[in-house]
C-alpha positions, 0 to 999 in steps of 0.5 A: 187696875192698870198700872203704867210701866215705871209707876212704882219705880219712885222716879222724880217728877211722877208723871213725867218719869212715867212718860219717859219710861214709856218712850214718849219723848218731850219733843213729841208732847211739845209739838202736840201742845203747840199744835193744839194751841195753834188750832184753838187760836185759829178757831177763836179768830174764825169765830170772832170774824164770823160774829163780826160779819153777822153783826154787820149784816144785822145792823 
């Protein structure tokens, strides 16, 4: 079974400590999270507008 580096060290925070030991910095994870949230919001707005447009054409 795969054991990530630093998993058995006993660092506080568990997975956060493992991320830190693999060299992944917090800024990268924050940027990735913000990007995914923004893409989700854009997709929801696009679907909402499309549904409104289709509903107007049917009515």
